[in-house]
N, C-alpha and C positions, 0 to 999 in steps of 0.2 A: 657640626655632625649630620645637619639636614633631617629631613622626614624619613623614617625608619620603614623599610619595606615590611608589612605585616599582612595576615591573612584576615580574613574578615571576621574572625574571632575578637578583634581588637575594636574599641571605639575611641576615636580621638576626644578630648577634653570638649571640643567646641562643637561635636557631636552629641553629646551626652545630654539627656532630658532627665533633669532632677525633679522629683514629684516634691509638689508645694504641700505638705501637709504639717500639721502641728499636734502637739499633746498637751492638754490642758487640764490641771488638777484642781476642782472647785471644792474648797473647804467651808463647813458653815453650820449654823444650828438648823433643826428641823423646820421645814417651811420657810427657809431662808431664800429661796429661790433658785436653787441648784438646778433641781430638774427643770423649772420655768426655762433657764437660759438654752438648756440644751434643747428642749424640746420646740421652743420658738426662735431660735437665732442660728443653731448648728446646720451647716450646709448639708443640703440631702445628695442621696437618700440617708436617711438617719435610721442605725441600726440601735436599738436601746436594750441590753441585758438588764434587766430591772430586777435588782435585788432589793429595792426599798418597797414604799408603800405602792398601792396601786395608782397608776397615772392615767387611767384611760379618760378620766373626765377632762384632763390637762391636755393631752394628745387632740380630743376631741375639739375642745374649744380653741385650740391653734388653729384648726382649719386646715391643717396640711394634709396631703394625701402621699407624702412620701417618709412617712414614718412607720416603721415596722418594729415590734416589741415581743421580747420573749420573756415572758412572766416568769420570774425566777424568785419572787418575793415569798416569805412565808408567813404574811400578815394572816391572823385568824387560823392558823396552822400549827400543829405540834411538831417541832421540828428535831424528829428522831434520827439517829445516825442513817438509817437507810434514806430516809429522805435527804439529807444533807449529802449523802453521795450521789443520790440521782440529780440535785441540784446542779453540783459541780461536773459532772458528766455532761449535762445538758448545757452548761456555760461553755465549757470547751470544746463542744461540738458546733455549736453557735458560733463561736469566736473562728473556728476555722472556715465556716462558710462564709465570713464577712471578709477574712484576710484575701479571699479571692476576688472581691470586689476591686473595680478600678478608681474608685473615689468614694466621696461621701464621708460619713461620719460614723464610728463605732463607740457606744457610750457606755459605759459600765455604772450605772446608777446604783449606787450603794456599796461602796468598797469597804466601809466599815461592817455592812451585814456579812459580805463575803468571808470577812476576816473573822467574822464569829462563826460562820459555817465551818472554816476550816479549823477553827479552834474546837468545834466540838468533835471532828473526825480525829484531830490530835488526841483529846481526851479520850476517845474511843479506843483508839490503838493503843494507848498507854494503859487502860483499864482492861483491856483484854490481856495485854503481858501481865499484868499485875494480878487481875482476877479480884478488883477490889472496886467497890461503888459507894455510893451514897456519900458520907462525910468526907470520905478520903479523896472523894472526886472533888469536893470543892476546896479541900486543903491544898490539892497539887495544883488547882487553877493558877496561882500567881507564879507557879514555877514552870511555867509552858514556855517552851522555845518561841517565843513570838519572832525572833529574827528569821527563825526558819520559816515560819507562815508568812512573812513578809517576803522572802526569797520565793516561796511557792508561788503567790502573787504574780510576783515580777517576771516569774519563769513562764507564766499563762500568759502574760502581755508582751512577751519578746516577739512574738509573731506579728503583733501588730505594729510595732515600731519599725518593722520591715516591709511594711505595705503603703500603699499610697493613700490608704485610710486614715483620716483625721481622729484623733482619740481624746475622749474625754472621761473622766472619772471623777465621781463624787465622794466625799467622804464626810461622815455625819461629826457635827462636835456638839458638846454639852456645855453649859454655862458651870461656871465654878461657884459654889457656894460658900460663904465664909463659916466661921465657928458659930456665929449667932443666927445663922440658917437665912441670910440674906444673898441674893445674886450680886456677883461682885462685878459685871458685866464685861468679865473676862471667860475665855473659851478654851476648851481642851479637846483632843479627839476622843472621840466615844470610845474606841478600843486603843490602840499602841498610840501614844502621843509621837513615837519616832517613827512611823510609818512614811516610807519613802516609796514613791511610785516611778521615779525616773521619768518625769514629764518635762517640757519646755518651760512650762509657766504654772506656777499656783496663784491661784486667787479666793481671798476670803470673801465669799457671798452671804449677805443677810440682807433682812426687809424689816421695814418700819412702816406705820401708818402716817401719812400725812393728813393733819386735821382739815375738816372743812374751812375753806376761806374764801375771800374775794380777790379776784385778781387786780391788777393796776387800773383795769378799766371799770372795776366794779360788777364785774360779772361773779356769780356764785361758783365756786369751784368744790365739787364734791369730796368727802374725806375718800382717799385711796391709798391702796398698798404699794409704796415704793421700794425698788429693788437696788442694792449698790453692792460695789465691790472694791476690794483694796488688793493690790498686786503684791503678793510676797516673796514671790521668786520669778525672774526672767533671766534664763540663761543666755539669751541672746542680745539682750539690752537690759545692762544693769541700771541703767538710768530710770528705768520704768518700775522699779521696785519703789512700793509705797503709793504709787498711782492711785488714786482714789477715782472712783468711775459710778456715776448715777445711771440705771438702766443699764449694766455691762450687757455686750452682746460678744458673739463670737467673732464677728468682722473687727470689731473695735481691739478686742484682747489681742487677736492674732496680728494686727494692724500695728501694735506697739512692739511687737518681736521683730518687725520689718523696719524699723526705724533705724537702727544702727547702721 
């Protein structure tokens, strides 16, 4: 057939430049190191839509000057319906600005908190239509259309997947306790355990204290907080699933996806 004669509207596969960007979901208990990984290892500039706790101290400690934070957390605030609407609006505007960037990383720190905010708005709409409050509101909570809320979140994030910006999202987990009130060592999502963000990779991140000890040369090693990770999903390299990582970094995680 030969090479077709086409206008400059078309670009051959040999000339197409494909952006190298990845999306990673970070799951784990509070204080497990999810925000730590984003702040310290994601390629800059890093834009963090923070629905989680205040991370200003963490950002300052990192020493980086290419991190920008949109504070959307509700720590210490009463989450009214109006406040919830304002937070969602600010998040969407922040995301629209980031998608125009040519690179870097956009991080949604606190996917579970955003889910809670959208639940509140769902309840507000339901109660407005039913004109009921109080006890009725709590009784209706389990019947919320959480699948619809997940769809809302993924619709918001669709623009990021079509941009050259890397994407990270965190979702908090809580430990499951047995009937005797003792921790089982197993965790579940704080909100909907069926949350699906459509990312390239999912990693469970957690931390543990390493006790003070002496190394092989007899030098004293102080007590230190160590971070760990375990890959639970890797769409581009299934052999990476269940990989256990000490001090996980963005570069190492995305490197696993490029191995196949």
